[in-house]
C-alpha positions as CSV (number, residue, x, y, z in Angstrom):
1,X,-2.8,3.6,-14.4
2,X,-2.4,3.7,-18.1
3,X,0.5,1.3,-18.4
4,X,0.7,-2.1,-20.0
5,X,-0.8,-4.9,-17.8
6,X,1.8,-7.3,-19.0
7,X,4.5,-5.2,-17.5
8,X,5.1,-5.0,-13.7
9,X,2.6,-2.7,-12.0
10,X,1.0,-2.1,-8.6
11,X,-2.7,-2.0,-7.5
12,X,-3.6,-0.4,-4.2
13,X,-6.9,-1.5,-2.5
14,X,-7.7,1.0,0.3
15,X,-10.0,0.1,3.1
16,X,-11.6,3.6,3.3
17,X,-11.5,7.1,2.0
18,X,-8.8,8.3,4.4
19,X,-6.5,5.4,3.2
20,X,-7.4,6.3,-0.4
21,X,-6.3,9.8,0.1
22,X,-3.0,8.6,1.6
23,X,-2.5,6.5,-1.6
24,X,-3.5,9.5,-3.8
25,X,-0.8,11.6,-2.0
26,X,1.7,8.8,-2.7
27,X,0.8,9.1,-6.4
28,X,1.4,12.8,-6.4
29,X,5.1,12.4,-5.5
30,X,6.9,14.0,-8.6
31,X,9.5,11.2,-9.1
32,X,6.9,8.4,-9.1
33,X,6.2,6.6,-12.4
34,X,2.4,7.0,-12.0
35,X,1.5,4.9,-15.0
36,X,2.7,1.8,-13.1
37,X,0.3,2.2,-10.1
38,X,-3.4,2.4,-9.6
39,X,-5.5,3.2,-6.6
40,X,-8.7,1.2,-6.6
41,X,-12.1,2.1,-5.2
42,X,-12.5,1.9,-1.4
43,X,-13.5,-1.5,0.0
44,X,-15.4,0.0,3.0
45,X,-13.8,-2.0,5.8
46,X,-10.8,-4.3,6.3
47,X,-13.0,-7.4,6.1
48,X,-14.3,-6.1,2.8
49,X,-10.7,-5.7,1.6
50,X,-10.2,-9.4,2.3
51,X,-13.5,-10.3,0.5
52,X,-12.7,-8.3,-2.5
53,X,-9.2,-9.7,-2.7
54,X,-10.5,-13.3,-2.5
55,X,-13.4,-12.8,-5.0
56,X,-11.8,-10.4,-7.5
57,X,-8.1,-9.6,-7.1
58,X,-6.8,-13.1,-6.5
59,X,-8.1,-14.1,-9.9
60,X,-6.6,-11.0,-11.4
61,X,-3.2,-11.7,-9.8
62,X,-3.3,-15.2,-11.3
63,X,-4.0,-13.7,-14.8
64,X,-1.3,-11.0,-14.4
65,X,1.8,-12.4,-12.9
66,X,3.6,-9.0,-13.0
67,X,1.0,-7.4,-10.8
68,X,1.6,-6.5,-7.1
69,X,-1.1,-5.6,-4.7
70,X,-1.0,-3.3,-1.6
71,X,-3.9,-3.8,0.8
72,X,-4.1,-0.5,2.7
73,X,-6.0,-1.0,5.9
74,X,-6.6,0.5,9.4
75,X,-5.1,-1.8,12.1
76,X,-7.7,-0.4,14.5
77,X,-5.2,-0.8,17.4
78,X,-4.9,-4.5,16.8
79,X,-1.3,-5.6,16.5
80,X,-2.5,-9.0,15.2
81,X,-4.3,-7.6,12.2
82,X,-1.4,-8.2,9.9
83,X,-1.3,-11.9,10.9
84,X,-5.1,-12.1,10.5
85,X,-4.8,-10.7,7.0
86,X,-1.9,-12.8,6.0
87,X,-3.5,-16.0,7.2
88,X,-6.3,-15.4,4.8
89,X,-4.1,-14.7,1.8
90,X,-3.1,-17.6,-0.5
91,X,0.5,-18.6,0.0
92,X,1.2,-18.3,-3.8
93,X,0.8,-14.5,-3.4
94,X,3.3,-14.1,-0.5
95,X,5.8,-12.2,-2.6
96,X,3.2,-10.1,-4.5
97,X,0.7,-8.9,-1.8
98,X,1.6,-6.5,0.9
99,X,-0.5,-5.3,3.9
100,X,0.2,-1.8,5.2
101,X,-1.7,0.6,7.3
102,X,-1.9,3.0,10.3
103,X,-1.8,1.2,13.7
104,X,-5.0,2.9,14.7
105,X,-6.7,5.0,12.0
106,X,-5.4,7.5,9.4
107,X,-7.3,10.2,11.1
108,X,-5.1,9.9,14.2
109,X,-2.0,10.0,12.0
110,X,-3.2,13.1,10.3
111,X,-3.8,14.8,13.6
112,X,-0.4,13.8,15.0
113,X,1.5,15.0,11.9
114,X,-0.7,18.0,11.4
115,X,-0.6,17.5,7.6
116,X,-3.1,16.5,5.0
117,X,-3.5,12.8,3.9
118,X,-2.0,13.7,0.6
119,X,1.0,15.4,2.1
120,X,1.6,12.3,4.3
121,X,1.2,10.0,1.3
122,X,3.7,12.1,-0.7
123,X,6.2,11.9,2.3
124,X,5.7,8.1,2.4
125,X,6.6,8.0,-1.4
126,X,9.6,10.2,-0.8
127,X,10.8,7.8,1.9
128,X,10.3,4.9,-0.5
129,X,12.2,6.7,-3.3
130,X,15.0,7.9,-1.1
131,X,15.3,4.7,1.0
132,X,14.6,6.6,4.2
133,X,12.1,6.1,7.0
134,X,11.4,9.7,8.1
135,X,7.6,9.3,7.9
136,X,7.5,5.5,8.3
137,X,9.2,5.8,11.7
138,X,6.2,7.5,13.2
139,X,4.7,5.5,16.1
140,X,1.5,4.8,14.2
141,X,3.4,3.5,11.1
142,X,6.6,1.8,12.4
143,X,4.8,-1.6,12.8
144,X,4.8,-1.7,9.0
145,X,8.6,-2.1,8.9
146,X,8.7,-5.8,7.9
147,X,6.1,-5.4,5.2
148,X,7.7,-2.1,4.0
149,X,11.1,-3.8,3.6
150,X,9.5,-6.5,1.5
151,X,7.5,-4.1,-0.5
152,X,10.4,-1.8,-1.3
153,X,12.4,-4.6,-2.8
154,X,9.6,-5.2,-5.3
155,X,8.1,-1.8,-6.0
156,X,11.1,0.5,-6.2
157,X,12.2,-0.8,-9.6
158,X,8.6,-0.4,-10.8
159,X,7.7,2.9,-9.4
160,X,11.1,4.6,-9.1
161,X,13.2,3.0,-11.9
162,X,15.8,5.7,-11.9
163,X,16.8,4.7,-8.3
164,X,17.8,1.1,-9.3
């Protein structure tokens, strides 16, 4: 990300390298305004995503009111993981922090789709850009529907301004 921090922008905090690669693929989508999004270093576990958010990123969100955050995690087959994550997030960030991830692990999604992480990430970006759910309707991703709807409302004008 090379954009102005006082303008709307998105930071992505991935749990692990597989999630980081999905995010990198998202960045490679040709119609994405890449200067408005940054993929951060991996947190090494979903609990570490929470710890890093609480110790570093919550402070940064307070400093930068135009920043949005995507916490990209593995749900490890736990349908309650979203609720666990949201329960730990301060209410003041409800409209600025989004939790997304594969229901099990990205490795399983990669095997099911028979595509690279980067190709899957680019397909996710295409869906976001075009307002479709082709990739997001996969059985391992469809649990993200509520978060994805919220996220799209906020990030499409930032990442795909020609759409709006």
